[in-house]
N, C-alpha and C positions, 0 to 999 in steps of 0.2 A: 067516393074517395076524393080527397082534396089534392089539387095539383099546384106545386110551387116551383118557381125558378129563382135562382140566386142573384141574377142580374150582375154577375161578376165573372171574370176569368182568372182571378187571383186564387191560387190553391189554399192560402192561409185563411182567406175569407170563406171560401166554399166549404172547407172542412169544418170551420167554426159554425157556419150557417147550418150545416147538416146536424151537428151535435145539438145546436140550439133547437132545431126542429124536433129532435128526439126528446128534449126536455120540455117542450111546449105542452102546456096543460090543456089538452083537448082530446076528445075520445075517438075522432075519426081517423081512418087510415090516410096516410100521406104518400104521394108519389112526387118525386123530383127528377128533373132532367137538367144537367149542368155540364159545363166545360171548364177545363183548366188550360191556360196557355203555357206550354213548355214547362212541364213539372214532372218530378219524380216523386211518387207517393210510396212511402215505406210502410210496411206492415207494423202494427203496434208492437210486436214482440221481436222485431228484427234489429240487427246492428246496421245502422245506415252506412257506416264506413266500410263494412264488408259487402253490402249489397249493391252499392252505387259506385260507378267510376266517377269520382268527384271531379277529377280534372276535366274529363269529357263533358260533365254536366256544367261546369263553370264556363267552358268554352262556348257553349250554346246558350248560356244564360238561364239554365233550367233551375227552378227552385226545388230544393229537397225538403219535403214536409212529411211528417209522420201522421198517419191517420189513427183513429181510435179503435179500429177493428184489426183482427189478426189477418193471416194470409201473407202472400208474398208482395214483393216490390213491383210496381208497374210504372210505365212511362205514359204521360199524357201530352198530347199536342192538340191542335185544332182539328185534327182528323179523328179524334176520339170523343165519344159521347158517354158521359157518366149517368147512371141512374141510381135512385135510392127509393126504397119502400120502407115505411115505418108503420108499425101496427102494435096495438096493445097485446101483451102476451103474459101468460103465467109460466115463468121459467122454472118453477118448481116441478112442473109436469114435463114428461119426456117430450122433446121436440124432434120432429122428423125434418132435419135441415135439407135433406135431399130433394124435397119438393119445392123449395123456395125459388129455384130458378125456372120452374115450369111455366109460370105466367109469361116470362120474357121469351121463352122458347115458343110458346103458343102465339104471342104477338108477332114475332118475327115470321113464323110460319104463315100467319094470316096475311102478312105483307108479301108473301111469295118467296121468302128466304128460308130455305130448308135447314134451319139450325136445329141442333139437338143438345140436350144436357148430357155431359159425359164426365166421368170421374167424380171427384169429391166436390169440385166447385167450378167447373169449366162449362162454357157453351161453345160448341164447335160447328164448323162448316167444312164438309169434305174432309173430316178427320183433323182439321187444324183449328187452333183456338182463336175465337173472336171475342171472348169475354171471360174474365175471371171475376169471381164473386167472393164476398166475405160478409160476416154478420157480427153484430154486437147486441147484447142485452144491457139496457140502461134505463133507469126511470120506469121500470115495468113495461118497457116497450122493446120490441125486436126491430133492429135496423138491418135490412138486407140491401147491400149495394154492390155495384159492379161497373165494369168498363164495357164499352162496345167499340171495337176497332173498325171504324167505318172507312177511313182513308188515312191511316197513320203512316208516318215515315218510318218504315220498319228497319231501315239501315241505322237511323239514329237510335231507335229503340235498342237495337243490338249493341250499339257502341256505349251507351250510358249505363247499361245494367251489367253488373258482374254476376254471372250466373254460377250457382253452386255446381261444380262438376258432378257431384253425386246425383243431383237431380237429372242432369242430362243423361248420365249413364243408365240410371234406373228406368228411364223411359225409352231408351234405345234410340236416341236422336243425336244429331250432330251439332246443332246450334239453335240459338233463339230464333233466328230468321226462318228456319225450317218448321218451327212449331206453330207459327201464327199466320194468319191471313187477314186481309181486309174484306169487310162485308161488301164493299163497293164492287169487288171483283166477282161477286156471286148474285147480285140483284137481277131481277128480270129485266130484259132489254127495255130501255126507255124509262124505267122507273128509278126514282131517287138518284138523280144525277149529281146531287151535291148534299152537303150536310143538312142544309135547311130543309130540303125536301124529305130527307130521311127522318129528321126530327119531327116534322109535322106528321109523317106517316106513322111514326111510333105512337104519337099522342092519339091519332085516330084509331089505331089498332086497340089500344087500351080502353078507349071510350066505348068501343063495341062490347066490351065485357061488362060494363056497368057505368053509371053516371060518374063523370070526371069533372069536378068543379074547380076551375082555375080561380085562385084568389091572390091578392097582394099580401106579402108577408106582414103580419101585424107588428106594431111598434115594439112590443115586448120581445118578440123573436129577434128582431134586428138589434135591439139593445144587448140581448144575451150573446148574439153572434159577435158583436163588436168587442165585448168583454173577453170572450173566448179567443178571438183572434189576437188581441193584444197581450193576453196573459199566458197563452198556451201555444197556439199553432204558429205564431210568428216568432217564437223564442228559440234560442239555441238549446236551452235546457230541455225542452220537449222534443225537438227534432234530432238532437244528437246526444246531449248529456255527457256526463263523465262516468265511465265505468270504473269501479274499484279494481285494484290489482288482485285478482283471484289466484289462488295457488293451483287449482285444478280446472282444466277446461277439456270438454269433449263435445263432439258433434256427430250425430248419426241420422240417417235417413230411414224413416218408417213409412208405412202405407198412409198414415195420417199426416205426414209432413216431416220436415226437418226439425229436430230438437237439438238445441245447444244448451249445455249446462256449464255454469261457472260456480265453483264452490271454494270458499275459504274455510280451512279447518284449523282450529286452534285447540291444543290439548285434547285432541281426539274428538272434539265436538264441532259441529257446523256453526260457524259464526256469521257467515254471509252466504246467500244462495241467489242465483239469478238464472231464469229460464228465458231463452229466446228461440225464435224459429218462425216458420210460416204455417204452423198448425192453426186450426180454425177455432181459437178460443173465443168465448162469448163474454167473459167478464175480466176485470183487471186481475193481474197475477199477484198483487201484494199479499193477499191472505195465504195463497199457496206458498209463496217464498218465505213468508214469516213463519209458516208452520214447520219449515225445515230448520229454523234456528234453534240451537240447543240440542239437537239430536246427535246421537253417536254417529260418527261417519262409518256406518256399516249397513249393508243391504237390508238386513232384517228389521232394523229400527226405522229406516226410511220407508220401506214397503208397508210396515204396519201403520205409519202415519198417513201415507198416501191412500190406503184403503179406507180410512175414516172420512175422506173428502169426496165430494162430487167432482171427480177429476175431469170429466168431460166438459164441464163449464169452463175450466181453465185451459185445457190442452186439446179440446176436440176429441178425436178418436184415438189419440195416443194413449196407451194403457199404462197402468202403474208398473207392470213388468218391463215395458219398454223404457220408462224413465229410469228404472234400476239398471237396465242394460247400458244406458248412456252414462249414468252417474258413476257406475263402477266398472265400465268398459267390458260388460258382459261377464264379469267374474263373480 
């Protein structure tokens, strides 16, 4: 496995670097560890204005940047360590995404940290979240990435994120602060006193599983990252964009995540459709949304079209029946 570092704390560069690494034309698996300074990273299919307390983010100088994968919005500071794994994959075959977090669980366990995978995309300690993960398929490669809350300012985290009340209620909890914990509070006595020690310990743990070859990023990867940073991740169009004025909006929470639907209907036909949420989609939603255009705005027509698609690639474990439930308010 190749090991890369981004050599930057800028989220627009780091996310561009990550995508460039997924587009890099080489066959070996890749592992990356990296950090963002003071950033809020929005899931690919979410509305930044809804998920982020923009005033609080501005007050602390946090950049708001959209990533290429699905899932929810997260806060990064220098107490957080991000990880990325990239490997070739045949996405036409059924993928068991539940096993992707196991290597990180095992590495943390090797370090004496009793972490465990829980739910659809969390790694926990003592029942509290220390890592959220997401995935994306692109260029015939699967990218699996996540956060590691080592020593994050949890009060700031709570302040800058606008949490969906339905998510809190469904999990029977009172606040963001009660749901998460820092790894540093759970490490063995005398071990990993700071981020640098934890970072080195994690590299050593993965090196035990197999050869880990550290390399400098090749020129073509850096050139691609620079282009992606300038044309995508540093732009308002990518991070916020302008949503059209839809006539119908609904949001519902399912086991596979929150699904938001915006639909514009003209003469009884769907003329525009947009899906958002923190579901674990693997590919861009353009084809799914385009497939809705021109359909009669009725459950039977939409369900028939959804059943023709490989819906899990777009919406993770959210089902066609749940999409109908949201689009037509359960009627």
